[in-house]
N, C-alpha and C positions, 0 to 999 in steps of 0.2 A: 180382730177387735178384742178377742179374748186376751191376746198377748198385750194389747195396748192397755186394757184396763187392769192388767196384772202388773203394769209398770215395767214390763220387760223391754218395752220400747225405749224407755229411759234407762239406758245403761249408765249409771252414775260414774263409774270409773272412767268410761270412755268419754263422757261429756266433760268431766273435769279435766281430762287430758287436752281435749279440744280447746276449752276455755283457757287453760294454761298456755297452750301454744299461741292462741290469739293475743293474750296479754303480753306474752314475751315478744311476739312479732310487733305488736303495737308499741311496746316500750322501745324496742330496737329501732323502729321507724321514727319514733319521736326523738330518740337520741340522735339518730342520723340526721334528721331534719334540723335539729338544734345545732348540730355541728356544722351543717351546711349554711345555716343562717348566720352563725357566728363568723364563719369563714367569709361569707358573702359581705356581711356588714363591715368587716374590718380590713378588707383588701381593696386596693384601688379599683375604680370602675374599669379602667384599662391602663395599659402602659404607654399609651401614645403621647401623654402629657399635652393634650390639646385643650384650649380654652374655648368654651362654648357658651354663647348667650342664649337665654331662653326668656320669653316674655309670658308671664302668668296673668291673663286678663282678670279684671275684677269680677268676682262672682263665680269663678271657676270651681266646679266640684272636684273632689279628690280624684275621681276617675278621669276627668278632663286634664287635671294636672299630670297624672300618670301618663296619659296619652301624649301630652306635650313633651315630657321628659323622655319617653320611649322613642318618639320620632327624632329627638335630638341625639339619640344614641347613648343616653345616660342610664338606661335600665337594661341590664343583661338578663334578669329573671323577674318576670312580673310577680310570680308567686312569692318569691323571697322578698321582693320589694314591698308588696302588700303586707306580708307578715311583719316585716321590720317597721313599717309605718303604723300598724296596729299596736305593736309592742311599745312604740314611742308616742302613741296617742296623737298621731299627726294628721289624721284624716280631716279634721275640721279646724285646724289651727294654722294653715298655710296662708301667708299674706301674699296678695297680688303684687306684681311689679316685675321689673327686669332683673334677672339674676345672671351672674357670671360664674360658671363652674369650670374647674379644671378637671380633666379626667383622672388626674392623680389622686383626687379626693376619694374617700371611701363612701359607699352608699349611706352609712350612718352619719358621716359628716355632712353629706349633701342634704339629708333630711333635717339635721340640726340647723343648717343654714336656712332652709325653708321655714322652719319653726321660728327662728329668730327674726325672720323678715329681713335678712341681711342682703337687701337689694343693692344693685350696682349704683354707686355714687359717681357723679361726674364732677370733677374739680374744675370750676369755672372761675377764672380770674377776671374781675371787672376793674380795670385800672381807673384811676382818677381822671376826670374830665372827658370821658367819652360822652357823646351825644346819645339821645334816645335811639336814633337810627343805628348808631354803631353798637349799642348794647343789644338791640334786637338782632342784628346780624350775627353777633358773637354767640348768642343763645341759640339762634336758628342753625348755626353751623353744626352744633351737636344735637340738633333735633329735640331740644327741650321745650320749645314753645311753638304755638301756632302763631305765625307772624301776623296774620290778619287779625286774630283775636287780640294780640298784644297791642297793636295800634288802635284798635277800637276801644280797648280798656284804657289806654293812655289818655284819652280825652273824654271818657265816660263820666258824666257829672256825678252820678250816684256812687260809682266806684271810688272816685277821688274824694268824695265827701266821707265815705266809709273809712278812708285812710287819713282823714283830718288834713287833707290838702286843699287849701283855699286858693285854687288856681284852675285854669282851664286845661292844664296838661300836667302829666306826671314828670315831665322833663325837670331835672334838677334834684328829684327826690329818690332816685334809684341809687342807693348808696354804693360807692365803689368799695369792693371787698372781695375776698376769696370765698366763694360759695360752694357747698357740696350739695348737688341737686340730683334728683332721680326722675326717671320717666313716669313714675306714678303721680308726680306733682303736676297740677294743671298750670296753665299760663297765669291764671289769676293768682294762684298760690305763690308762684315764684315772684311775681311783681309785689305781692303783699309782703313777702319775706324781705325783699330789698328795701321797701319803704319802711318796714319795721326796724331795720337796721339804721336807717336815717334817724328815726325818732329816738333810738337808743344813744346815738352820738350827739345829737343836739340837746344839750342839757338845759335845765331851767335857768342856770346862770348865764348861758349864752343867749337865751331868749330875753332875759332881763337886760343884758348889755345891749342887745340889738334895739330894744325899746328906748334905751338912753340915747342912742344915736338916731332915733326916729326912723327905725327900720322895722318893718314887720318881717315875718318869716320869709315870705315870698321875695321881698326885696333883698333880704340877707342872702338867700340862695342865688338869686340873680347876680348880685354883686360878686359873690364868691366864684360863680361860674366864669366870669370875666377874668378874675385873677388867676384861676386855674388854667385857663386856656392861654394866658399870656406867659406863664412861667411854670416850669415843673420843678424849680428849685425852691424848696420850702423856706430856706433861709432868707430869700429875697422877697417872698410874697408880701410881708408887711410893708416893704418899700413900694411895691407895685400898688398895694392898697392905698398907701399915702398919696401917690400920684393921682389916683382916681378921686380920692376924698378931696384933695386940694383943688382939682379941676372942677369938681362939682361945686365946691365952695365959691370958686371964682366965676361960676356960670360958664365954664368952658366945656365944649363938647369932649367926650371921653376919647373919641377917635381910636377905638380898639378894633384892630383888623378882624379878629375872629367874628365879631358881630356882623361884619359886612358880608360874610359868606355863610353864616349859620343856616339860613333857609334855602340855600342852593342845593338841589338834589344832585347836580352833576359836578359839584366842586371837586377839583383834582388835587388840591393841596397847595396851590400857588395863588397868592393874593395879588390881583392886578389892580392898577389904578381905576380901571373901569368898574371893578367891584366896589371901590370906595365911593363911587358916585351913584351906586344903586339906590333906588327909592324903595327901601325896605324898612318896615317898622322896627327892625332890630339893628339897623345900621347906625352906629353911634357917630359916624362921620356926618350923618344927616340929622338925626334926632338929638334932642338935648336930654341929658340925664341917662338913667339906666334904660336898657331895652325892656319891653313889656314882660319878659320872662327869662328864665335861665337859658343859656346856650349850650350847657353841658351839665354833667352831674359831678359836682365838686366834692373833695374830701375835707377832712377836719382841718387841715392846715390852711386851706383857702378860706374856710368859714371863720376860723379864728383870726386870720389876717384882716378880714373885713372889720371885725370887732376891735382889733387892737393894731391899728396902722402904726407904722414907724413915725416918730416925731421928727419929721423932716419937711422941707419946703419944696421938694422936687415936683416938677410939673411935666417932665419928659423922661423917657427912657429909650435906649436903643440897644439892639442885640449886639453882643460882643462875639457872636458866632461860636460860643463855647457853652451855650445853655444858660448864660447869665446876661445881665444887662448893665449898661452904663447909665446913670441917672444924672439929670441936669435940672437946675433951677430956672434957667433962662433959655429963650429960643436961640440966642447967639451961641451959648455953650452947647446946646443940643445940636445945632448945625455943624459945629466943629466935630462933635462926636460922630455924627453921620459920616463925615468925610474920613474920619479915622477908622471906623469900624465897618462901614458898609461898602459893598461893591455891587450896587444894584444895576440892573439893566434898565432900559427906558420904560419898561412896563411894570416891573415888580416893585414891591415896597414891603416894609415891615412895620410892626406895631408902633404907633406914635413916631414913625420915622419918615414921614413925608417931608418934602422939601420946604424951604422957607416960603416959596411962592404958594404952595398948597396951604400951609398953615395960615398965611395972611388972608387967604380967601375965606377962612372961617371967622 
């Protein structure tokens, strides 16, 4: 005790030496750790050059994110990864979603990608004139929608009203386009995006012109869907439109083959005479005028063709088997065209290409 109170216990030179050594060791350790961190952050995760998909669920904590990345083999040192994340202030800024990482990435680049929310995008091409069922199948193939929810929303009155669709189905309003979608998007969001694209393409001038033709939006889309299904050649769509306009004016049935098979679930791509006799509300061989709704989702060319038909008197057209059609003003001329261009078997037929006997029955 005497030595203690006389401060002999505290040997100042010895204490100072110890502190100096600790400081030096701490400094050396810090420098070493910094070198290891820099080396870790700027070198590839590994050299295998593998692509790995990881899904970060909504609401995941940083520890959960780290666990997911670690299980995927993307973290080689948790301590260094934590330190790098702290340095980048990343612990509370990571967006949920599906990410695609290549192991040639550095940990620093991987964290930057998480911070940007650079989630995997799926390029989905929706061609013109696909039906609702075909679009659903295409989106379902890449697991971007819940198919059951898709079809429920397609006829949901409140959902359609929120999209300014005055109809009982979303058919016709899912605009054909190339979309970049991700798995964080809900089925509702994807459908809303596609309808939003439709309203971007249908301009006020188009709506005004439709009114001049006594067509509301729904009839415009329905009309355009027939034109789109009849021809993929944009140049001849105004001619197809003219045929339909002329037939409506003369109170003739439109007799469009695609309408006869639209509501068939097991349709295999071949139109038979039996299809043309089907008692369906969409079958324009049976009903007069346009069907009750669109039979596909048309593009701008088909919509504009409805509004600006060619100034011709054609009432018939027949496929020339090269993607285009031959147009006729009279039934006699049409029947000659059938003989020239068609090689039908006893059961099949093409748009507005039925025999003279069939047409007379109408």
